[in-house]
C-alpha positions in Angstrom: -21.0 4.1 28.0 -23.0 7.2 26.9 -25.0 9.1 29.5 -28.3 10.9 29.2 -26.9 13.9 27.4 -23.3 13.3 26.5 -20.1 11.3 26.8 -16.9 13.0 27.5 -14.1 10.7 26.2 -13.5 10.1 22.5 -11.1 7.3 23.6 -13.9 5.7 25.6 -16.0 5.5 22.5 -13.2 4.1 20.4 -12.5 1.4 23.0 -16.2 0.4 23.3 -17.8 -0.6 20.0 -21.1 -1.2 21.8 -21.3 2.3 23.2 -23.6 3.5 20.4 -26.2 1.1 21.7 -26.5 3.2 24.9 -28.0 6.0 22.9 -31.2 4.0 22.5 -31.8 4.4 26.3 -30.7 7.9 26.6 -33.1 10.2 28.4 -32.4 13.1 26.0 -31.7 11.2 22.8 -31.3 14.3 20.6 -28.7 15.9 22.8 -26.9 12.5 23.2 -26.9 12.0 19.4 -25.5 15.5 18.8 -22.7 14.9 21.4 -22.0 11.4 20.0 -21.6 12.9 16.5 -19.2 15.5 17.8 -17.1 12.9 19.4 -17.1 10.7 16.3 -16.0 13.8 14.3 -13.3 14.5 16.9 -12.0 11.0 16.6 -12.0 11.3 12.8 -10.3 14.6 12.7 -7.6 13.4 15.1 -6.8 10.5 12.9 -6.9 12.8 9.8 -4.4 15.2 11.4 -2.2 12.3 12.4 -2.3 10.8 8.9 -1.4 14.2 7.3 1.4 14.7 9.7 2.9 11.2 9.0 2.4 11.6 5.3 4.5 14.8 5.3 6.9 14.2 8.1 7.6 10.5 7.6 7.8 10.2 3.9 10.1 8.0 2.0 13.7 9.0 1.9 13.6 11.9 4.3 11.9 10.7 7.4 11.7 12.2 10.9 12.1 10.1 14.0 8.5 10.0 15.1 6.0 11.9 17.2 6.3 12.8 20.9 3.7 13.3 23.5 3.5 17.0 22.9 2.7 16.5 19.3 -0.1 14.0 20.1 -1.7 16.4 22.6 -1.5 19.2 20.0 -3.2 17.0 17.5 -6.0 16.4 20.0 -6.4 20.1 20.5 -6.6 20.8 16.8 -9.2 18.0 16.4 -11.4 19.5 19.1 -11.2 23.0 17.6 -12.3 21.6 14.2 -15.2 19.7 15.7 -18.8 20.8 15.8 -18.7 23.6 13.3 -21.9 24.6 11.5 -22.3 22.5 8.3 -19.4 20.3 9.4 -19.0 16.5 9.5 -20.8 16.1 12.8 -24.2 17.0 11.2 -23.8 14.2 8.6 -22.6 11.8 11.3 -25.6 12.8 13.5 -28.0 11.9 10.7 -26.4 8.5 10.3 -26.4 7.8 14.1 -30.1 8.9 14.3 -31.0 6.4 11.7 -29.1 3.6 13.3 -30.5 4.3 16.8 -34.0 4.3 15.4 -33.4 1.1 13.6 -34.6 2.6 10.3 -31.3 3.2 8.5 -28.8 0.5 9.4 -25.2 1.1 8.3 -23.8 -1.6 5.9 -20.4 -3.0 6.7 -18.6 -1.0 3.9 -20.6 2.2 4.0 -22.1 4.4 6.7 -19.8 6.8 8.5 -16.7 6.1 6.5 -18.3 6.7 3.1 -20.3 9.7 4.3 -17.4 11.3 6.0 -15.0 10.4 3.3 -16.9 12.0 0.5 -17.9 15.0 2.5 -14.3 15.8 3.5 -12.0 14.2 0.9 -10.4 17.5 0.3 -9.8 18.1 4.0 -7.9 14.8 4.2 -4.9 16.3 2.4 -2.9 19.4 2.8 -1.9 21.9 0.2 1.3 20.1 -0.6 -0.5 16.8 -1.4 -3.1 18.6 -3.4 -0.6 20.5 -5.5 1.5 17.3 -6.0 -1.4 15.3 -7.3 -2.5 18.2 -9.6 1.0 18.6 -10.9 1.7 15.0 -11.7 -1.8 13.7 -12.4 -1.7 13.9 -16.2 1.7 12.0 -16.4 0.4 9.3 -14.0 -2.8 8.9 -16.0 -0.8 8.6 -19.3 1.4 5.9 -17.8 -1.6 4.2 -16.1 -3.2 3.7 -19.6 0.0 2.1 -20.8 0.7 -0.1 -17.8 -2.5 -0.9 -16.1 -1.2 0.3 -12.8 -3.8 2.7 -11.2 -2.7 6.3 -11.4 -3.6 6.8 -7.7 -1.3 4.0 -6.7 1.6 5.6 -8.6 0.8 9.1 -7.4 0.6 7.9 -3.8 3.9 6.1 -4.0 5.6 9.0 -5.8 4.2 11.4 -3.1 5.4 9.1 -0.3 8.9 8.6 -1.7 9.5 12.3 -2.5 7.8 13.8 0.6 5.1 15.1 -1.8 7.8 16.9 -3.7 9.5 18.4 -0.6 12.3 15.8 -0.6 12.7 15.4 -4.3 16.0 14.0 -5.5 18.2 16.6 -7.0 21.6 16.8 -8.7 24.6 18.5 -7.0 23.7 21.8 -8.7 20.2 21.7 -7.3 18.4 20.8 -10.5 15.7 18.1 -10.3 16.6 14.5 -11.2 12.8 13.9 -11.9 13.1 10.7 -9.9 9.9 10.6 -7.9 10.1 6.9 -6.8 13.6 6.6 -5.2 14.7 4.1 -7.8 18.4 3.5 -7.5 20.9 3.4 -10.4 21.5 -0.3 -10.3 20.6 -3.2 -12.5 22.6 -2.1 -15.5 21.3 1.4 -15.5 23.2 3.4 -18.1 21.3 6.7 -17.9 22.0 9.8 -15.9 22.6 9.5 -12.1 22.1 11.7 -9.0 24.0 10.9 -5.9 22.5 11.8 -2.5 22.6 11.0 1.2 19.5 9.0 2.2 18.2 6.8 5.0 18.4 3.0 4.8 17.2 0.5 7.4 20.0 -2.0 8.2 19.0 -4.7 10.6 15.9 -2.6 11.5 18.0 0.4 12.4 18.0 3.7 10.3 21.4 4.6 8.8 22.5 7.5 6.7 24.2 6.3 3.5 25.3 7.7 0.2 23.6 6.2 -2.8 23.2 6.7 -6.6 19.7 7.2 -8.0 18.4 7.2 -11.6 17.8 10.6 -13.2 15.4 11.4 -16.0 14.6 14.2 -18.4 11.0 14.5 -17.2 8.6 13.4 -14.5 6.6 11.4 -17.0 9.8 9.4 -17.7 10.0 8.7 -14.0 6.5 7.3 -13.9 7.2 5.2 -17.1 10.4 3.8 -15.7 8.7 2.9 -12.5 5.9 1.1 -14.4 8.4 -0.8 -16.4 10.2 -1.9 -13.2 7.0 -3.1 -11.5 5.4 -4.6 -14.6 8.4 -6.4 -16.1 10.5 -7.6 -13.2 9.8 -11.1 -11.9 10.6 -9.7 -8.4 7.4 -7.7 -8.5 5.1 -10.2 -10.2 3.0 -10.6 -7.1 2.5 -6.8 -6.9 0.9 -6.7 -10.3 -1.7 -9.2 -9.1 -2.8 -6.8 -6.4 -3.8 -3.8 -8.5 -7.4 -4.1 -7.1 -6.2 -3.6 -3.5 -4.4 -0.7 -1.9 -3.3 -2.9 1.0 -2.3 -5.8 -1.1 -0.3 -3.6 -3.5 1.5 -1.9 -0.6 2.2 -5.1 1.2 3.4 -6.7 -2.1 5.9 -4.0 -2.6 7.3 -4.4 0.9 7.5 -8.1 0.6 9.4 -7.7 -2.7 11.9 -5.5 -1.0 11.1 -2.2 -2.7 12.2 -0.3 0.5 14.0 -1.3 3.7 11.6 0.5 6.0 9.8 -2.1 8.1 6.7 0.1 8.2 6.7 0.9 4.5 3.5 -0.9 3.5 1.5 1.0 6.2 2.9 4.4 5.3 2.5 3.7 1.5 -1.2 2.7 2.1 -1.9 6.0 3.8 -0.3 7.9 1.0 -2.3 6.1 -1.7 -5.6 6.6 0.2 -4.8 10.3 0.5 -4.4 10.4 -3.3 -7.7 8.5 -3.8 -9.5 10.9 -1.5 -8.2 13.8 -3.5 -9.2 12.3 -6.8 -12.7 11.7 -5.5 -12.9 15.3 -4.3 -11.7 16.6 -7.6 -13.9 14.3 -9.6 
């Protein structure tokens, strides 16, 4: 619960959804609101850093094996250092909290802190690699989106996840790009060019290194177009095309259809798509 001037544990706030109500009885409400806003911002920044780390370190074909305690503590330190800066998110959060405590500006279920913070810091939610990736491939994704009806952000997010935002892009033996951003294998009667690489597959829930053949294209737009054909025309992904209105539904549909063997694929893909959506909002 929040004291007269501050509370000291972000995790305490996260664990107690009623903690905000304690601000109404705070002796020094202005100081309490300011500290509450800082702690909300710290929580947000910690999750933001964690999401960015997972998007870049646990992406698609080239995943690492998870975070350790030291990494988590480092994330907490970074979050605290980025909190409470002049003109930062805490000021916007403080205004929202002040309205709620006073009872004059209630937060709707789907707005409030999430929308205020999201729009104020959409660009901060992604690193330089993600930003560059979305800028590089945005035009190709938009062109294929107009043809297929699949949202460009969904395709960009999945392409980013599968390729490690370009860092783990599939290449031929000579190092030249295969332009395959979606990790689509050279199966199902594929007669085009092929790139053969070592990748990670989950067999009985355990990661295994295997050698596999993947489709290769002449351009990145060809990669987006082939992906859209696969998702839009295959009966296997029929349920996915019914979820184009929902990031979560789309990601879960792909996992259920067996697009990838990673048991956490839907969760990771959802984060990548939301990163792309935030970038598009910031750029728009």
